[in-house]
Wavefront OBJ file of the C-alpha trace (Angstrom):
o trace
v -44.187 20.056 -20.240
v -44.263 16.501 -19.579
v -42.884 13.898 -21.702
v -44.959 11.044 -22.949
v -45.622 8.571 -20.099
v -44.426 10.987 -17.503
v -46.683 12.026 -14.532
v -46.060 15.603 -13.500
v -46.472 16.840 -10.061
v -45.987 20.272 -8.542
v -44.617 20.570 -4.896
v -44.986 23.482 -2.721
v -41.592 23.939 -1.285
v -40.399 26.028 -4.279
v -38.518 23.399 -6.210
v -38.953 22.819 -9.764
v -41.339 20.505 -11.324
v -40.418 16.856 -11.039
v -41.296 13.670 -12.787
v -42.824 10.867 -10.604
v -39.647 9.107 -10.214
v -37.818 12.186 -8.933
v -40.805 13.038 -6.601
v -40.902 9.585 -5.050
v -37.202 9.561 -4.493
v -37.650 12.653 -2.145
v -40.833 11.473 -0.355
v -40.435 8.935 2.641
v -43.429 7.629 3.864
v -42.692 4.034 4.955
v -38.965 3.984 4.712
v -35.762 5.742 3.544
v -34.688 3.714 0.454
v -32.624 5.584 -2.206
v -32.448 5.068 -5.830
v -29.959 2.220 -6.581
v -28.042 1.098 -9.678
v -26.926 -2.242 -10.398
v -23.121 -2.816 -9.798
v -22.743 0.488 -8.187
v -21.780 1.064 -4.422
v -21.870 4.602 -2.929
v -20.680 5.717 0.539
v -19.511 8.642 2.489
v -15.819 8.408 3.582
v -13.435 10.306 5.788
v -9.929 10.055 4.731
v -11.027 7.253 2.577
v -12.222 5.353 5.754
v -15.913 4.513 5.969
v -17.725 7.152 8.236
v -20.261 4.766 9.387
v -22.426 5.979 12.203
v -19.987 8.630 13.619
v -20.792 12.123 13.520
v -18.880 14.607 11.554
v -18.435 18.240 12.728
v -19.616 20.864 10.193
v -16.625 22.219 8.393
v -14.869 18.928 7.890
v -13.893 17.444 4.590
v -15.463 14.356 3.522
v -15.494 12.335 0.432
v -18.396 11.123 -1.680
v -17.312 7.781 -3.233
v -18.927 5.730 -5.566
v -17.595 2.383 -7.298
v -18.883 1.265 -10.445
v -18.114 -2.595 -11.041
v -20.501 -3.022 -14.203
v -18.160 -1.845 -16.605
v -19.605 1.561 -17.241
v -17.161 4.006 -18.874
v -16.456 7.253 -17.009
v -14.110 9.628 -18.824
v -13.200 13.160 -18.884
v -16.077 13.886 -21.090
v -18.755 12.201 -18.817
v -21.189 14.655 -17.276
v -20.698 13.664 -13.560
v -22.732 15.146 -10.675
v -23.015 14.378 -7.017
v -26.306 15.855 -5.430
v -26.340 16.236 -1.600
v -29.698 16.103 0.100
v -30.883 16.151 3.742
v -33.161 13.152 4.578
v -36.801 14.067 5.954
v -39.747 11.953 6.588
v -42.899 13.107 4.803
v -44.997 13.651 7.617
v -42.508 15.668 9.941
v -40.181 17.297 7.234
v -41.792 17.200 3.943
v -39.519 16.384 0.924
v -35.804 15.992 1.400
v -34.039 19.161 1.369
v -31.795 19.993 -1.619
v -28.350 21.290 -0.401
v -25.651 21.309 -3.025
v -24.825 19.876 -6.467
v -21.007 19.076 -7.056
v -21.148 19.335 -10.867
v -18.563 18.660 -13.411
v -18.255 20.326 -17.017
v -21.578 19.847 -18.958
v -23.531 18.553 -16.050
v -26.877 20.430 -15.237
v -27.626 20.968 -11.621
v -31.293 20.294 -10.883
v -33.329 23.504 -9.634
v -33.162 24.014 -5.845
v -29.462 23.021 -5.406
v -26.601 25.323 -4.810
v -24.217 24.329 -7.736
v -20.568 23.930 -6.930
v -18.315 23.582 -9.916
v -15.941 20.795 -10.080
v -13.372 19.838 -12.737
v -12.585 16.290 -13.831
v -9.438 14.490 -13.315
v -8.952 10.818 -14.526
v -6.125 8.706 -13.404
v -5.554 4.898 -14.254
v -3.992 2.591 -11.586
v -0.614 1.423 -12.283
v 0.054 -2.222 -11.915
v -0.089 -3.265 -8.048
v -1.340 0.369 -7.168
v -4.455 0.641 -4.903
v -7.220 3.175 -5.131
v -6.044 4.665 -1.795
v -2.369 5.210 -3.187
v -3.759 6.858 -6.322
v -5.805 9.269 -4.329
v -2.907 10.007 -2.052
v -0.662 10.854 -4.957
v -3.682 13.081 -6.689
v -4.213 14.803 -3.189
v -0.502 15.423 -2.367
v 0.248 16.764 -5.920
v -2.651 19.237 -5.699
v -2.592 20.717 -2.200
v -4.332 23.951 -3.050
v -7.297 22.639 -4.993
v -7.658 18.896 -4.804
v -11.132 19.234 -3.353
v -12.337 21.306 -6.352
v -11.945 18.147 -8.423
v -14.051 15.177 -9.114
v -11.569 12.246 -9.377
v -12.118 9.309 -11.716
v -9.933 6.353 -10.855
v -9.815 3.752 -13.570
v -9.038 0.165 -12.483
v -8.664 -2.637 -15.247
v -9.385 -5.137 -12.429
v -8.216 -8.350 -14.326
v -9.367 -10.417 -11.386
v -12.927 -9.510 -12.178
v -12.430 -9.606 -15.885
v -13.910 -6.093 -16.520
v -12.870 -2.556 -15.550
v -14.032 -0.984 -12.430
v -14.310 2.700 -11.976
v -14.094 4.828 -8.768
v -15.635 8.336 -8.759
v -14.688 10.451 -5.783
v -15.499 14.013 -4.805
v -14.678 16.121 -1.785
v -17.048 18.353 -0.017
v -16.784 20.525 3.266
v -19.799 19.684 5.382
v -22.126 22.447 6.314
v -25.341 22.915 8.526
v -28.053 25.019 6.833
v -29.846 27.408 8.929
v -33.241 25.876 8.415
v -32.107 22.346 9.242
v -32.937 20.703 12.511
v -30.131 19.492 14.936
v -28.012 16.636 13.641
v -29.194 16.643 10.076
v -28.725 13.241 8.206
v -27.330 13.717 4.646
v -27.083 11.565 1.779
v -26.033 12.049 -1.990
v -26.881 10.617 -5.347
v -24.252 10.149 -8.009
v -25.760 11.026 -11.611
v -23.804 10.342 -14.774
v -24.896 11.636 -18.085
v -28.254 12.976 -16.985
v -29.529 9.854 -15.253
v -27.661 7.226 -17.379
v -26.436 5.978 -14.056
v -28.077 6.997 -10.691
v -27.148 5.711 -7.466
v -27.648 6.924 -3.824
v -25.606 6.107 -0.778
v -27.762 4.069 1.807
v -25.941 5.255 4.764
v -26.601 8.943 5.965
v -23.963 11.295 7.024
v -24.772 12.852 10.603
v -23.367 16.393 10.733
v -22.957 18.020 14.216
v -22.139 21.592 15.217
v -18.679 23.004 14.113
v -15.845 22.412 16.496
v -13.980 25.436 17.796
v -10.789 26.389 16.110
v -9.231 27.417 12.861
v -9.297 25.299 9.599
v -5.791 24.667 8.248
v -4.315 22.839 5.378
v -0.620 21.550 5.527
v 1.313 20.034 2.906
v 4.831 18.630 2.339
v 6.973 15.804 1.150
v 8.658 12.849 3.041
v 12.088 11.764 2.316
v 14.174 8.761 3.294
v 16.610 9.814 6.044
v 19.327 7.179 4.742
v 18.637 6.755 1.209
v 20.567 4.296 -1.225
v 21.273 7.092 -3.592
v 19.762 10.794 -3.899
v 16.612 11.861 -2.469
v 14.204 8.934 -2.130
v 10.643 9.891 -1.495
v 8.618 7.649 0.968
v 5.142 6.664 -0.080
v 2.389 5.136 1.944
v 3.387 6.956 5.326
v 0.615 8.537 7.361
v 0.856 12.089 8.646
v -1.655 12.595 11.640
v -2.889 15.993 13.052
v -6.232 17.084 14.639
v -7.875 13.733 14.343
v -7.193 13.491 10.620
v -4.747 11.417 8.708
v -3.054 12.087 5.253
v -0.895 9.630 3.500
v 2.074 10.392 1.353
v 1.713 9.510 -2.361
v 4.176 7.815 -4.759
v 6.177 11.110 -4.880
v 6.188 11.503 -1.038
v 3.953 14.355 -0.973
v 1.068 14.709 1.362
v -1.871 17.149 2.019
v -3.696 17.286 5.408
v -7.033 19.449 6.062
v -8.227 19.708 9.554
v -9.517 22.070 12.332
v -7.086 23.065 15.043
v -7.907 24.729 18.372
v -5.693 27.711 19.700
v -2.514 26.556 21.156
v -0.372 23.277 20.503
v -1.719 20.165 18.888
v 0.484 16.909 18.625
v 1.371 15.875 15.003
v 3.094 12.665 14.060
v 4.697 10.829 11.165
v 4.171 7.088 12.132
v 3.817 3.670 10.834
v 5.366 0.205 11.416
v 8.846 0.149 9.963
v 9.919 3.744 10.826
v 11.172 5.649 13.649
v 8.298 7.831 14.775
v 8.684 11.516 14.039
v 6.936 13.627 16.497
v 6.015 17.203 15.675
v 3.722 20.006 17.273
v 1.493 22.521 15.282
v 0.675 25.664 17.114
v -2.121 28.032 16.456
v -1.929 31.584 17.768
v -4.861 33.896 17.154
v -4.147 37.755 17.308
v -6.282 40.407 18.406
v -6.893 41.635 14.815
v -8.291 38.237 13.824
v -5.186 37.116 11.866
v -3.711 33.804 12.673
v -0.113 32.365 13.068
v 0.504 28.706 12.245
v 3.683 27.241 13.443
v 5.136 23.705 12.962
v 8.158 22.506 15.055
v 10.055 19.458 16.293
v 8.795 17.689 19.466
v 10.805 18.021 21.699
v 12.876 20.941 20.684
v 12.556 24.379 19.379
v 13.437 23.725 15.688
v 10.788 25.413 13.684
v 10.053 23.560 10.527
v 7.447 25.806 9.064
v 5.481 29.077 9.885
v 3.035 31.374 8.217
v 0.963 34.325 9.367
v -2.441 35.304 7.488
v -3.073 38.691 6.282
v -6.750 38.496 7.461
v -9.066 36.328 9.506
v -9.422 32.853 7.982
v -12.619 31.420 7.065
v -13.927 27.791 6.272
v -13.733 28.774 2.523
v -10.025 29.880 2.992
v -8.203 27.719 5.475
v -4.813 28.612 6.773
v -2.268 27.003 4.222
v 1.284 26.097 5.227
v 3.603 24.213 2.844
v 6.453 22.697 4.816
v 9.844 21.901 3.650
v 10.866 18.255 3.133
v 10.805 16.136 6.346
v 13.181 13.281 6.589
v 12.085 9.987 8.213
v 14.508 7.165 9.574
v 13.155 4.093 7.859
v 13.643 0.266 8.746
v 14.810 -1.747 5.688
v 16.298 -4.744 4.469
v 19.143 -4.425 1.809
v 20.960 -7.325 0.200
v 21.697 -9.274 -3.134
v 19.781 -12.288 -4.181
v 22.407 -14.852 -5.240
v 22.754 -18.416 -6.350
v 24.412 -19.947 -3.245
v 26.574 -22.441 -5.172
v 28.819 -24.697 -3.258
v 32.580 -24.128 -4.286
v 36.016 -23.741 -2.832
v 37.257 -20.273 -2.172
v 37.567 -17.520 0.197
v 34.888 -16.979 2.974
v 33.855 -13.812 1.469
v 32.508 -15.538 -1.486
v 28.678 -14.523 -1.715
v 27.464 -16.468 -4.898
v 26.093 -15.476 -8.265
v 23.760 -12.311 -8.245
v 20.260 -13.214 -9.741
v 18.088 -10.881 -11.694
v 14.304 -10.824 -12.035
v 13.793 -11.879 -8.356
v 11.455 -10.208 -5.887
v 11.928 -10.454 -1.922
v 8.797 -10.489 0.003
v 8.709 -9.933 3.944
v 5.593 -10.814 6.039
v 5.412 -9.510 9.598
v 4.516 -12.408 12.009
v 2.320 -12.148 14.931
v 4.615 -12.278 17.872
v 1.845 -13.906 20.139
v 1.763 -16.865 18.079
v 4.217 -19.651 17.598
v 6.287 -18.983 14.451
v 5.805 -22.638 13.111
v 2.022 -22.018 12.911
v 2.584 -18.917 10.639
v 4.649 -20.692 7.967
v 3.060 -21.843 4.761
v 1.669 -25.229 5.277
v 1.601 -26.272 1.679
v 2.802 -24.973 -1.645
v -0.704 -23.132 -2.327
v -0.553 -21.454 0.751
v 3.044 -20.359 0.087
v 2.110 -18.899 -3.522
v -0.978 -16.960 -2.040
v 1.201 -15.089 0.781
v 2.045 -12.262 -1.727
v -1.529 -11.324 -1.767
v -1.763 -10.507 1.894
v -2.200 -6.594 2.316
v 0.573 -6.472 5.183
v 3.092 -8.138 2.922
v 6.146 -5.928 2.046
v 7.865 -6.347 -1.462
v 11.247 -5.415 -2.526
v 12.305 -2.837 -5.297
v 15.669 -2.344 -6.862
v 18.005 -0.702 -4.328
v 17.944 3.038 -4.718
v 14.785 2.956 -6.900
v 12.019 2.641 -4.291
v 9.347 4.013 -6.539
v 10.028 1.600 -9.511
v 7.860 -1.531 -8.967
v 10.504 -3.780 -10.516
v 12.391 -7.127 -9.607
v 16.058 -7.332 -9.215
v 18.397 -6.196 -11.962
v 21.649 -7.791 -13.037
v 23.329 -6.970 -9.902
v 20.699 -8.859 -7.786
v 20.462 -5.940 -5.429
v 17.198 -5.298 -3.821
v 15.754 -3.356 -0.750
v 12.495 -3.756 1.313
v 11.346 -0.587 3.176
v 9.374 -0.417 6.315
v 10.606 -3.759 7.859
v 9.905 -3.281 11.536
v 13.207 -3.918 13.255
v 12.162 -3.196 16.717
v 13.144 -5.712 19.463
v 11.114 -8.954 19.363
v 9.803 -8.511 15.750
v 9.477 -11.519 13.585
v 9.142 -11.798 9.812
v 8.855 -14.530 7.242
v 11.012 -13.763 4.214
v 11.023 -15.584 0.805
v 12.042 -14.994 -2.828
v 10.070 -15.411 -6.029
v 11.381 -15.677 -9.454
v 10.272 -16.793 -12.972
v 8.898 -20.298 -12.850
v 10.938 -22.983 -14.514
v 8.014 -24.437 -16.143
v 6.030 -21.121 -17.144
v 7.970 -18.033 -17.960
v 4.914 -15.945 -17.551
v 4.397 -16.249 -14.023
v 6.542 -16.143 -10.799
v 6.578 -18.877 -8.035
v 8.358 -19.016 -4.642
v 12.058 -20.263 -4.469
v 13.795 -21.939 -1.880
v 15.295 -19.884 0.726
v 18.647 -21.563 1.857
v 21.697 -20.592 3.866
v 25.412 -21.283 3.140
v 28.102 -21.779 5.464
v 31.929 -22.226 5.025
v 33.698 -25.230 6.367
v 37.270 -26.501 6.096
v 36.899 -30.147 4.585
v 39.194 -32.893 3.441
v 38.995 -33.689 -0.216
v 39.703 -37.454 -0.442
v 41.542 -38.891 -3.391
v 42.510 -42.169 -1.716
v 39.942 -44.029 0.443
v 42.692 -45.774 2.354
v 44.443 -42.428 3.298
v 43.501 -41.291 6.887
v 41.195 -38.204 7.235
v 43.615 -36.399 9.680
v 46.070 -33.934 7.885
v 49.442 -35.550 7.788
v 52.243 -34.290 5.637
v 52.905 -37.623 4.120
v 49.365 -37.709 2.705
v 49.077 -34.099 1.664
v 49.628 -34.881 -2.038
v 46.684 -37.314 -1.853
v 44.184 -35.710 0.631
v 44.121 -32.027 1.031
v 42.172 -29.405 3.026
v 39.735 -27.282 1.095
v 37.361 -24.373 2.160
v 33.930 -24.954 0.702
v 30.693 -23.199 0.933
v 28.012 -25.851 1.836
v 24.314 -25.303 1.011
v 21.842 -26.090 3.688
v 18.542 -25.976 1.666
v 16.260 -27.417 4.600
v 17.233 -24.507 7.157
v 14.408 -22.104 6.798
v 11.354 -24.447 6.622
v 12.493 -27.052 8.911
v 11.465 -27.363 12.456
v 14.159 -29.657 13.310
v 17.895 -28.882 13.871
v 19.904 -29.603 10.708
v 23.032 -31.430 11.777
v 24.711 -31.972 8.479
v 24.780 -30.917 4.853
v 25.747 -32.772 1.739
v 27.125 -31.061 -1.338
v 25.278 -32.121 -4.689
v 27.929 -33.199 -7.269
v 27.242 -33.267 -11.071
v 29.227 -36.028 -12.785
v 30.513 -35.237 -16.260
v 32.220 -37.981 -18.431
v 32.539 -40.243 -15.672
v 34.703 -43.317 -16.081
v 33.480 -46.045 -13.774
v 37.036 -47.401 -13.523
v 38.236 -44.177 -12.096
v 36.338 -44.446 -8.915
v 38.812 -42.639 -6.978
v 37.663 -39.296 -8.742
v 34.324 -39.604 -6.835
v 34.161 -37.304 -3.950
v 31.715 -37.402 -0.920
v 31.874 -34.522 1.452
v 30.176 -34.450 4.713
v 30.455 -31.761 7.380
v 31.244 -32.348 10.821
v 27.872 -32.984 12.542
v 28.975 -31.025 15.740
v 30.197 -28.065 13.840
v 27.383 -28.024 11.172
v 24.371 -28.307 13.790
v 21.892 -25.638 13.023
v 18.562 -24.658 14.759
v 15.340 -23.932 13.026
v 13.981 -20.577 11.874
v 12.757 -19.656 15.435
v 16.371 -19.566 16.802
v 18.528 -18.714 13.750
v 21.875 -17.947 15.239
v 23.978 -15.079 14.077
v 26.145 -17.012 11.833
v 23.210 -17.588 9.479
v 22.201 -14.138 9.316
v 23.330 -12.377 6.224
v 24.460 -15.504 4.389
v 21.019 -16.556 3.066
v 20.398 -16.785 -0.702
v 18.092 -18.000 -3.100
v 18.322 -20.875 -5.665
v 17.747 -19.878 -9.055
v 15.156 -21.489 -11.378
v 16.265 -23.394 -14.608
v 14.703 -20.747 -17.050
v 16.182 -17.148 -16.978
v 13.983 -14.273 -18.461
v 14.558 -10.704 -19.039
v 10.867 -9.701 -18.244
v 10.185 -7.066 -15.539
v 6.798 -7.998 -14.404
v 4.888 -6.763 -11.375
v 3.430 -10.127 -10.141
v 3.024 -9.307 -6.648
v -0.670 -9.181 -6.314
v -3.800 -10.732 -8.022
v -4.444 -7.401 -9.768
v -1.467 -7.799 -11.823
v -1.946 -9.393 -15.606
v 0.841 -12.035 -14.916
v -0.350 -13.027 -11.358
v -2.021 -16.124 -11.936
v -2.023 -18.977 -9.601
v 1.481 -20.178 -9.034
v 3.253 -22.866 -7.197
v 6.675 -23.140 -5.651
v 8.819 -25.172 -7.695
v 9.982 -28.645 -6.509
v 13.216 -28.863 -8.426
v 15.740 -26.110 -9.174
v 18.531 -26.341 -11.880
v 21.561 -24.047 -11.753
v 21.786 -21.129 -14.068
l 1 2 3 4 5 6 7 8 9 10 11 12 13 14 15 16 17 18 19 20 21 22 23 24 25 26 27 28 29 30 31 32 33 34 35 36 37 38 39 40 41 42 43 44 45 46 47 48 49 50 51 52 53 54 55 56 57 58 59 60 61 62 63 64 65 66 67 68 69 70 71 72 73 74 75 76 77 78 79 80 81 82 83 84 85 86 87 88 89 90 91 92 93 94 95 96 97 98 99 100 101 102 103 104 105 106 107 108 109 110 111 112 113 114 115 116 117 118 119 120 121 122 123 124 125 126 127 128 129 130 131 132 133 134 135 136 137 138 139 140 141 142 143 144 145 146 147 148 149 150 151 152 153 154 155 156 157 158 159 160 161 162 163 164 165 166 167 168 169 170 171 172 173 174 175 176 177 178 179 180 181 182 183 184 185 186 187 188 189 190 191 192 193 194 195 196 197 198 199 200 201 202 203 204 205 206 207 208 209 210 211 212 213 214 215 216 217 218 219 220 221 222 223 224 225 226 227 228 229 230 231 232 233 234 235 236 237 238 239 240 241 242 243 244 245 246 247 248 249 250 251 252 253 254 255 256 257 258 259 260 261 262 263 264 265 266 267 268 269 270 271 272 273 274 275 276 277 278 279 280 281 282 283 284 285 286 287 288 289 290 291 292 293 294 295 296 297 298 299 300 301 302 303 304 305 306 307 308 309 310 311 312 313 314 315 316 317 318 319 320 321 322 323 324 325 326 327 328 329 330 331 332 333 334 335 336 337 338 339 340 341 342 343 344 345 346 347 348 349 350 351 352 353 354 355 356 357 358 359 360 361 362 363 364 365 366 367 368 369 370 371 372 373 374 375 376 377 378 379 380 381 382 383 384 385 386 387 388 389 390 391 392 393 394 395 396 397 398 399 400 401 402 403 404 405 406 407 408 409 410 411 412 413 414 415 416 417 418 419 420 421 422 423 424 425 426 427 428 429 430 431 432 433 434 435 436 437 438 439 440 441 442 443 444 445 446 447 448 449 450 451 452 453 454 455 456 457 458 459 460 461 462 463 464 465 466 467 468 469 470 471 472 473 474 475 476 477 478 479 480 481 482 483 484 485 486 487 488 489 490 491 492 493 494 495 496 497 498 499 500 501 502 503 504 505 506 507 508 509 510 511 512 513 514 515 516 517 518 519 520 521 522 523 524 525 526 527 528 529 530 531 532 533 534 535 536 537 538 539 540 541 542 543 544 545 546 547 548 549 550 551 552 553 554 555 556 557 558 559 560 561 562 563 564 565 566 567 568 569 570 571
């Protein structure tokens, strides 16, 4: 029975009675426009990358991904549904064919669709976490049934001033028997029975299924040389059969792909690690069962193996859970210090600083280094937002997005240490003028020099026994604060002295210390000699706070526009 003001039409392809709006959405006369909702963007993706115009083989797992930027709330109680249809033109194919409806609890699938039940899983993004990282963690933690869920990712999106919600479902593509070759599919997101409806504009081209066997591998990646205990590796891709899985925050990953009989190359690789090469082998037996083996490449070491009890199907891929795989990671470890100048042993490294972050930006080795340095303070403060920037974590706590602790110890993983690689490295800490934000700090180097401490201006600079009780040699750590951002060679360094209770009459108590220009000559960042490596530190700000903020990206609440401080005061 029609509701008031609704036009009812009966269609002849066996589908249920539709309202005019529903009918028009499935009739394409002059174009192929889809229903659209303001502030909602829907698209097909494959391993969270846009499919575009590429053809996807039947049987492949794809994502249906809708982003709601209008502040609409989606919770575990929301009735969520993804309807998948095959696009037809009215005069050649009639109405769009109804395929499947991925329906969460409480959602009612329209007549004509094959209902596929899905559970609802809701996760909230942590500070600095991306949608891709949250999805990778969910998939890695649910290798057996992640594709039977509709994942709702809630993002506070402080940069937009309103929440953003991502709704993601998985579907294994299929070609129905009555479809023409290369069907073009689209989907419509429906929340709470048309409270929100949005269709993806780009269609998905589905080709014939590739020969082979569907497999699902899972495992965990660990650091081969951890600071302490087992350290999972997040954000590392695992590639096999044209598909890519990425390890989540706990190092776990799940990869679903189709493999042909025989051997297929498999790799764990990304910049900043030693590539780990593996081989996945599929052996099909006469009785239809399949044996799947993963081993090292090269080498006979078998990492994991499974044999099915019956012939696998697209509904039941061959599943193999691998033991932990260890990967050698390139990293920087060190201590952020206040590089104060003082006399003492050469092994003195300065005072450790807490609440600091170390950032590493890979540089383009085809461009001059000088052109890639920040050209002003605003550009320097904005560097942390670049997606290719690496940020430090406390040493041994790679999954805790925190600044340095009292010991000043830090670790930056995935720093590409291959020959010829170049990086820009800087430190950020609490701003001296605003404790609620971080700002870049000076990077300096310290070097030890034997100097003469002058107490009598008439005494010669040379060491002579007769003057040893007046002038004496001291080993001092000098601070070169212009080294890292200077293009020119630094030929000398001056120690800054604080005068306390100075008596003008006691002029002999003043000290001027200048290094030998020939010994202290230093080149710029492009040609930093070995003597400077390992001795760099960070100047501290005048204000010390105990907060542990994640201010490495514009998504963080405390990540407001910041500026490098122009004056530093000792702690």
